[in-house]
N, C-alpha and C positions, 0 to 999 in steps of 0.2 A: 564649203569653202573651195574656192576655185584654185587650182594648181597653176603655177606660173613657171615658165622657162625664160630666162634672160639669154639672148643669143648674141653672137658676135663678140664674145669676151676676148680681149687682147692684153689686158693689164691686170696684174694681181690685185691692185687696190680696188678695181671695179668688181672683181670676182668676190673679194671679201666683203665689200659693201653690200652686194646682192645677197650673200649668205647671211649677213647680219640682218637684213630686212626680211628674212625668212623665205627666200626663193626656193623652189623645189628642184630645179635643174639649171645647169649652166651649159650653154652651147658654144662650141669652138668650131670655127669655119676653116676647113682644110681645102679650100678652093682658091687657088692662087690669084685668079682675076679679081677676086672680091676685095674691096678696101678693108674688109674686116678679117682678111686672111691672117692666120697665125701659124707659124712654123711648128711642126710637131715638137721639137726640142723645147721651144719656148712655152708651148702649152703644158708639157710635162712639168716644167719648173713651177708653173702656177698650180697645177693639179697637186703636186707634192706638198704645197703649203696650205691646202684647204682642209678644213675639219671634216670629219665623216658626216654623212647624212644628207648630202646633196647629190643628185644624179648628175652624171656627166654624159653629155651628148656630143658626138662628133657629126658635123655636117659635111657631106661629100656630094660632089656633082660628077656623075658619069665615071666614077672610078671603077676599076676592076675589082670584083668581089674579094679576090685574095689580097689586094692592097688595103681594102677597107678592114678586112679581118685582122691583118697584121698591125694596122694602126690601132685598132680597138684594143687589141691585146697589149701592144706597147705602152698605151696611155692608160689602160684600165678603164675604158669607157663602158658605161651601163647600157647605152643605146646608140644606134646609128641613125642618122636622118639623111635620107637620099633625096636630093633636090634637083636631079636632072631628069633624063629620059630613061632611067633604069627600067628594065623590063620585069615582068612578074617573075621570070625565071631567075634573074639576079637577086630579086628579093627573097626568093625561096632558098637560094644558096646561103643567105645570111639570116635565115629565120631565127636561128638560136641567139642572134646578136640583138634582138628586139629592134626591128626595122620600123622607123617612122617614115612613111613615104609621102613626100609632098606631091599633090596632084592639083593640077591647074583646071579646076572645075568651074567654069564661068557660067554655066546654065544647065538646064535639064538635059540638053543634048550631050553633055559630057559624062553624065552619071553612069552609063554602062561600063565605063572603065573600072568602076569599083569591083565588079565581079571578077575581074582579072587578078586582084590583089587581096585574095581572101586570107592569107596566112600572115599578113603583116601585123605589127603591134599596134600601130595607130595610123590614121590619115592626118596629114597637116594640110589645112585648107588656107592657101595664100592668095594675095592678090596677084593678078596677071600683069607681067611686064615682059615684053618681047626681048629685052636686052639683058635682064638680070634673072639669076636663079634663086637668090635668097635675099632676105632683108630688103624686099622691094619697096616697102613703104606704102604700096598701093593697097587699097581696101579690097578684101575678098567679097564675093557675093554671099552675104550672110544667110540669105534665104536658102542656100543649098546645105547649110549646116544641119539642120534637123534630119534631112534625108540621109546624109552621110553618117550622122551619129547613130542612126537606127541600125547601121551595118557595121561600123567600126568605131572604136574610141576616136574622138575628134579633138585635134589641137587647132585652135584658131590663131592665125597670124595675119599680118598685112594691115598696116595703117592704124593699128590700135593705139588710142590716145586717151588721156583723162576724160576729154569731152565726149567720146563716143563709146567708152568701154561698157557702160551699163546697157546701152541700146544694142551693141554688138552681141553681148552675152544673151540678152533676152530674145533676140531673133535667131542666132545661130545655134544656141544651146550646146556650147562646146564643153568638153570634159577638161580641157586645159587651155592655157593661153601662152602665146610665144610672142615676146616683145623684143625689139632691138633699136631701130632707128629712132623711135619716138622718145626713148629715154637717153639720147646721146647729145653731147655738145658738139661732137664731130664724129665722122665714121670710125668706129672702133673704140671710141673714148665715151664712157658713160657719164651722164650728169647725175650725180648722186641725189640731188633733190628730186628730180623728175622720177628717178628710179624708186625712191622711197615712196613718193606719192602714188605712183602707178600701183605698186605692190599693196599699199594700204587700201586703195579702192578695190583692187582685185580680190583681196582677202575678205571684203565685205559682201561679195557676191556669192550666192549659193550655187553649188554645182547641180545641174539638172539630173545627174545620175550618181548620187552619192555612193561611194565604194567602187566605182569603176575608175580607178586610178590609171594615169598614164606615166607620170614622172615619180610619184610617191609610191614605191612598192615595198613590201615588208622585207623581202629578201633579194638584194640586188646580185646575189651570186648565182641564182638559177632562175630560169624562165617560169614564172607563175602559170598556173593553169588559167583557162578562160573563166572558170567559175571564181577564182580569186580576184579576178578583175571586174566581177559583177556582170559577166556575160553569160549567155545561155550556151551550153556546150552542145 
């Protein structure tokens, strides 16, 4: 069963609808230029109203590691998603926070960058957009997925919709999916019908690597070992 994260949460009713549909993780964007930006205080208000069992992911773009850490502790985040030009050193400073690093891998020529980010929790493969860092709505190069997934747990994002979801999973072989703009009525506001339908379809798709979870981890208080995640130590 495929894991799913719904990103760009700005409203409590959308967060609760996603949880009711069985989502594994919710993403909150802390990048002020984004139309899906949410202030930390507002995010905290939503988080405090959520039932247990859903992973909380903070999305940051080129923030200082100490700022990311402080925000994660303030909000009780389980993972941090770095969506800018963060260096391998920055990711290493935050390794205990479970870093999901978004990498713009457009083709084989970009694959060497994977070797620089060995200690991260997962790679997020997103579509390339020169003006936007997250929730681009652009399709990723699905053919790069199997190569990335052989080295890191893989989250697939970028232009995922009902119509292409099965094909995207079959070609990219991700461990988890990240959806935002395709289940919205407007930026930052989710369409609950689209959300429900997407999650139904995603739940019907098999994970290519069962047991190698990204968002659903047994103990969110501590960093699981690589073997717990179904990876070779």
